[in-house]
C-alpha positions in Angstrom: -3.9 -1.6 11.8 -1.9 -1.1 8.6 1.7 -2.3 8.8 4.6 0.1 8.7 6.6 -1.2 5.8 10.2 0.0 5.5 13.5 -1.1 3.9 14.4 -3.5 6.7 11.1 -5.5 6.7 10.1 -5.1 3.0 11.5 -8.4 1.8 9.8 -10.4 4.6 6.4 -8.6 4.5 6.1 -7.9 0.8 8.4 -10.0 -1.5 8.0 -13.3 0.4 4.2 -12.9 1.2 1.9 -15.4 -0.4 -1.0 -13.0 0.2 -2.1 -9.9 -1.8 -0.1 -6.9 -0.5 -1.6 -3.4 -0.7 1.0 -0.7 -0.2 0.1 2.9 0.4 3.0 5.2 -0.4 2.5 8.3 1.6 4.2 11.2 3.5 3.2 13.1 6.7 3.1 16.4 4.9 0.7 15.2 2.1 -2.9 16.3 2.6 -4.5 13.7 0.3 -2.4 11.0 2.0 -3.8 12.0 5.4 -7.3 12.1 3.8 -7.2 8.4 2.8 -5.3 7.2 5.8 -8.5 6.2 7.7 -9.7 4.2 4.7 -6.3 2.3 4.6 -6.8 1.6 8.3 -10.3 0.3 7.7 -9.1 -1.9 4.9 -6.4 -3.3 7.2 -9.0 -4.4 9.7 -11.5 -5.7 7.1 -8.9 -7.8 5.2 -6.9 -9.0 8.1 -5.8 -12.6 7.4 -6.7 -12.2 3.7 -4.3 -9.5 2.5 -1.4 -7.5 3.9 -2.1 -3.8 4.0 0.9 -1.6 4.6 2.1 2.0 4.5 5.4 3.2 3.2 6.7 6.6 4.1 8.3 7.9 0.9 10.6 10.3 2.8 12.1 7.5 4.9 12.2 4.7 2.2 13.8 6.1 -0.9 15.0 2.8 -2.3 11.5 1.2 -2.3 9.9 4.4 -3.6 12.4 4.5 -6.5 12.0 0.8 -7.2 8.2 1.3 -7.9 8.7 4.6 -9.7 6.6 6.6 -7.3 6.3 10.2 -8.5 3.0 11.3 -6.9 1.5 10.4 -3.6 -0.7 8.9 -2.4 0.0 5.9 -4.7 -1.4 2.5 -3.8 0.2 -0.5 -5.4 -1.3 -4.0 -5.4 1.4 -6.8 -5.3 1.1 -10.5 -5.4 4.0 -12.9 -5.1 6.4 -10.0 -5.5 4.8 -8.7 -8.7 3.1 -5.3 -9.0 -0.3 -6.0 -10.5 -1.9 -2.6 -10.5 -1.8 0.8 -8.9 -3.9 3.9 -8.1 -2.6 7.4 -7.8 -4.3 10.1 -5.8 -6.9 9.9 -3.0 -9.4 7.4 -4.4 -12.6 6.1 -2.8 -12.8 3.1 -0.5 -15.1 1.4 -3.0 -12.4 1.7 -5.7 -9.8 0.1 -3.4 -12.2 -2.7 -2.3 -13.0 -3.5 -5.9 -9.4 -3.8 -6.8 -8.6 -5.8 -3.7 -11.5 -8.2 -4.4 -10.4 -8.7 -8.0 -6.9 -9.8 -6.9 -7.8 -12.1 -4.0 
């Protein structure tokens, strides 16, 4: 299951992680966000132990959302050792996400 990342656990789960972190910025009211949610959950299971897959609700975590300049959702950001490496905007295919994850592992 994808981790619920928020402002209180962000530093521990994202900034301090030595693994690749994949963050899905989403909101409950966002249709495309709900459409890719099952894919994010699948990736969390498939990459358990290899990568941290998390979801950040943009409505509840304004500081993180602002820090990464999120303007459209869903936005998925790939982070390693606290540095954002890449991002996708919009509901993209699972194969696109897998390709990006594999390239950063």
